[in-house]
C-alpha positions as CSV (number, residue, x, y, z in Angstrom):
1,M,0.0,0.0,0.0
2,N,2.9,2.4,0.7
3,V,4.0,1.9,-2.9
4,I,0.6,3.0,-4.3
5,L,0.5,6.0,-1.9
6,S,4.0,7.0,-3.0
7,I,3.0,6.9,-6.7
8,A,-0.3,8.6,-6.1
9,F,1.2,11.5,-4.1
10,G,4.0,11.9,-6.7
11,G,1.4,11.8,-9.4
12,A,-0.6,14.6,-7.8
13,I,2.5,16.8,-7.6
14,G,3.5,16.0,-11.2
15,A,0.1,16.6,-12.7
16,V,-0.4,19.9,-10.9
17,S,3.1,21.0,-11.8
18,R,2.5,20.1,-15.5
19,Y,-0.8,22.0,-15.5
20,M,0.8,25.1,-13.9
21,L,3.9,25.2,-16.1
22,S,2.0,24.4,-19.3
23,S,-0.7,27.0,-18.6
24,A,1.9,29.7,-17.7
25,V,3.9,29.0,-20.9
26,Q,0.8,29.1,-23.0
27,N,-0.4,32.4,-21.5
28,I,3.0,33.9,-22.1
29,S,3.3,32.6,-25.7
30,G,-0.3,33.6,-26.6
31,N,-0.1,31.0,-29.3
32,S,-2.1,27.9,-30.0
33,F,1.0,25.8,-30.5
34,P,1.5,23.6,-27.3
35,Y,4.8,25.1,-26.2
36,G,3.9,24.4,-22.6
37,M,3.5,20.6,-23.2
38,L,6.7,20.6,-25.2
39,I,8.6,22.2,-22.4
40,C,7.1,19.8,-19.8
41,N,8.2,16.8,-22.0
42,I,11.7,18.1,-22.5
43,L,12.2,19.2,-18.9
44,G,10.7,16.0,-17.4
45,S,13.0,13.9,-19.6
46,M,16.0,15.9,-18.6
47,I,15.2,15.6,-14.9
48,L,14.8,11.9,-15.3
49,G,18.1,11.7,-17.1
50,I,19.8,13.6,-14.3
51,L,18.3,11.3,-11.7
52,Y,18.5,8.0,-13.7
53,D,21.7,6.6,-12.3
54,S,21.0,7.4,-8.7
55,L,17.3,6.3,-8.9
56,S,17.7,3.1,-11.1
57,K,21.1,1.8,-10.3
58,G,22.1,3.1,-7.0
59,S,20.9,2.2,-3.5
60,L,20.8,5.8,-2.4
61,F,17.0,5.9,-2.5
62,S,14.4,3.4,-1.3
63,D,12.1,1.8,-3.9
64,N,9.2,4.0,-2.6
65,I,11.2,7.1,-3.3
66,K,12.2,5.9,-6.7
67,L,8.6,5.2,-7.6
68,F,7.5,8.5,-6.1
69,I,9.8,10.4,-8.4
70,Q,9.9,8.3,-11.6
71,V,6.4,7.0,-11.9
72,G,4.5,9.5,-9.8
73,I,6.0,13.0,-10.3
74,L,7.8,12.6,-13.7
75,G,5.3,10.1,-15.1
76,S,2.4,12.5,-14.6
77,F,4.5,15.6,-15.4
78,T,5.3,14.3,-18.9
79,T,2.2,12.2,-19.6
80,F,2.1,10.9,-23.1
81,S,-1.7,11.0,-23.3
82,A,-1.6,14.9,-23.2
83,F,1.1,14.9,-25.9
84,S,-1.2,12.6,-28.0
85,L,-4.2,14.8,-27.5
86,E,-2.3,18.0,-28.4
87,S,-1.1,16.3,-31.6
88,F,-4.6,15.0,-32.5
89,L,-6.1,18.5,-31.9
90,M,-3.6,20.1,-34.3
91,L,-4.2,17.5,-36.9
92,E,-8.0,17.8,-36.5
93,K,-7.7,21.6,-37.1
94,G,-5.7,21.0,-40.2
95,E,-2.5,22.3,-38.7
96,Y,-0.5,19.6,-40.3
97,S,2.9,21.3,-40.3
98,A,2.6,22.4,-36.7
99,A,1.5,18.9,-35.7
100,I,4.5,17.3,-37.4
101,I,6.9,19.9,-35.9
102,F,5.4,19.3,-32.4
103,I,5.6,15.5,-32.7
104,L,9.2,15.5,-34.0
105,L,10.4,18.2,-31.5
106,S,8.7,16.4,-28.6
107,V,10.1,13.0,-29.3
108,I,13.6,14.1,-30.4
109,L,14.2,16.8,-27.8
110,S,12.8,14.7,-25.0
111,I,15.3,11.9,-25.8
112,V,18.0,14.6,-26.1
113,G,16.9,15.9,-22.8
114,L,17.1,12.5,-21.2
115,V,20.5,11.7,-22.6
116,S,21.9,15.1,-21.8
117,G,20.7,14.7,-18.2
118,I,22.4,11.3,-17.9
119,Y,25.7,12.7,-19.3
120,F,25.4,15.8,-17.2
121,I,25.2,13.9,-14.0
122,R,27.9,11.4,-15.0
123,V,30.3,14.2,-15.8
124,I,29.7,15.9,-12.5
125,F,30.0,12.7,-10.5
């Protein structure tokens, strides 16, 4: 039960953080392109990359803490269903170029964010 509570609590934090950051970015940009979701995907991937070794391989954190951060916070912060919906909505509106750019940027830059986070932390430690 502690595992479920850890994930649920982390999920609440991640979901609210994603909503707040995404909304703030969208308000600032004043554009229909989902910059906020793009930033959440890249930032969440980079944070996971930074924490990857210590969370997955090391014994520095308990299993509950690892699940709290990886599955709970970061899983809900970068949820793929929101990315899929944003992509679908752009396609439905006929914004094909924007949709393709968003999909490619989200996938490529999120992977780059993850890898750069891993290398960043490995260089420091």
